[in-house]
C-alpha positions as CSV (number, residue, x, y, z in Angstrom):
1,M,2.5,-48.1,25.8
2,N,2.3,-50.8,23.1
3,G,6.2,-50.9,22.6
4,D,7.2,-50.6,26.1
5,K,8.8,-53.5,28.3
6,I,8.4,-53.8,32.0
7,E,12.0,-53.6,33.3
8,V,13.2,-54.2,37.0
9,D,12.4,-50.5,37.2
10,G,9.2,-50.4,35.7
11,I,8.1,-48.4,32.5
12,K,10.0,-45.6,32.2
13,G,11.3,-45.5,35.7
14,L,7.6,-46.4,37.1
15,V,6.7,-49.5,39.0
16,A,3.3,-50.7,39.3
17,A,1.5,-50.6,42.4
18,A,-1.4,-52.9,43.5
19,K,-4.0,-50.2,43.2
20,D,-2.7,-49.6,39.4
21,I,-3.7,-53.1,38.6
22,D,-7.4,-53.6,37.6
23,K,-9.5,-56.8,37.5
24,D,-8.5,-57.5,33.8
25,G,-4.9,-57.1,34.5
26,V,-4.5,-53.5,32.9
27,W,-1.9,-51.1,34.5
28,T,-2.4,-47.9,34.5
29,S,0.2,-45.0,34.8
30,K,0.8,-41.5,33.9
31,Y,1.7,-42.9,30.7
32,G,-1.6,-44.4,29.8
33,K,-2.7,-47.6,30.1
34,M,-1.3,-51.3,29.3
35,S,-2.5,-54.9,29.5
36,L,-0.1,-57.1,31.5
37,L,-1.1,-60.1,29.7
38,G,1.4,-61.6,27.3
39,K,3.9,-58.9,29.0
40,E,7.4,-60.0,30.8
41,M,7.4,-58.8,34.2
42,P,10.2,-58.8,36.9
43,V,10.1,-61.3,39.5
44,P,11.8,-60.8,43.1
45,K,15.0,-62.5,43.2
46,N,14.0,-65.3,45.6
47,L,11.3,-66.4,43.6
48,Q,13.6,-66.2,40.1
49,R,13.7,-69.7,38.4
50,G,17.0,-68.7,35.9
51,K,15.2,-65.6,34.9
52,E,14.7,-62.3,36.2
53,A,11.3,-61.6,34.5
54,E,8.6,-63.9,33.3
55,E,5.8,-63.6,30.6
56,V,2.4,-63.1,32.0
57,L,0.5,-66.4,30.6
58,A,-3.0,-65.6,32.2
59,I,-4.9,-63.6,34.5
60,L,-7.4,-66.0,36.8
61,P,-9.5,-64.9,39.7
62,A,-7.6,-64.9,42.7
63,S,-10.3,-67.2,44.2
64,L,-8.8,-69.8,42.5
65,Y,-5.6,-69.6,44.7
66,V,-6.8,-67.9,48.1
67,T,-9.7,-66.3,49.4
68,K,-8.1,-63.7,52.0
69,C,-5.2,-61.4,51.6
70,T,-1.9,-62.7,53.5
71,C,-0.7,-59.5,54.4
72,C,-3.9,-57.5,55.9
73,K,-6.0,-60.9,56.4
74,A,-9.1,-59.2,54.5
75,D,-11.3,-61.2,52.5
76,F,-10.5,-60.8,48.6
77,D,-13.2,-58.8,46.4
78,K,-14.4,-60.8,44.0
79,D,-12.7,-59.2,41.1
80,A,-9.3,-59.7,42.9
81,I,-6.8,-61.5,40.3
82,V,-3.9,-63.5,40.3
83,L,-0.9,-63.0,37.2
84,V,-0.1,-66.3,36.1
85,M,3.5,-66.3,34.9
86,E,6.0,-69.2,34.1
87,S,6.4,-70.2,37.8
88,A,5.8,-67.2,39.6
89,R,2.4,-65.9,40.6
90,L,1.0,-62.2,41.5
91,I,-1.8,-61.0,43.3
92,P,-2.1,-57.3,43.1
93,A,-3.9,-56.9,46.7
94,Q,-6.3,-54.0,46.5
95,C,-7.2,-54.2,50.1
96,C,-3.7,-53.1,51.1
97,N,-2.1,-51.9,47.9
98,M,0.5,-55.0,48.4
99,M,2.0,-57.0,45.6
100,L,1.5,-60.4,46.9
101,W,4.2,-62.8,45.0
102,S,4.6,-66.6,45.3
103,S,6.1,-69.4,43.2
104,E,4.4,-72.3,41.6
105,I,6.9,-74.4,43.4
106,D,6.2,-73.2,46.5
107,G,2.6,-75.1,46.3
């Protein structure tokens, strides 16, 4: 999947689920594995800052941002990550298989 680009509808029509993204930021789909670091990811419209997609600049421990899932309220596993983009942040919450989006501007 080296040359594939993540589009608004995912890669080749697939959309990543939280359970498909591992602790290293690697997305596994039926087409194989792809590191999300350095890839452009679509950002929800309400978090867009002039661009539909932002580059994943870093993959950090979610504990630097939060300790509990904002969706199901479970404690995050020690391997939980946050994908840091230009202004958007994404935590693929394994506990409830939800993609938790926020914006650096949100605070």
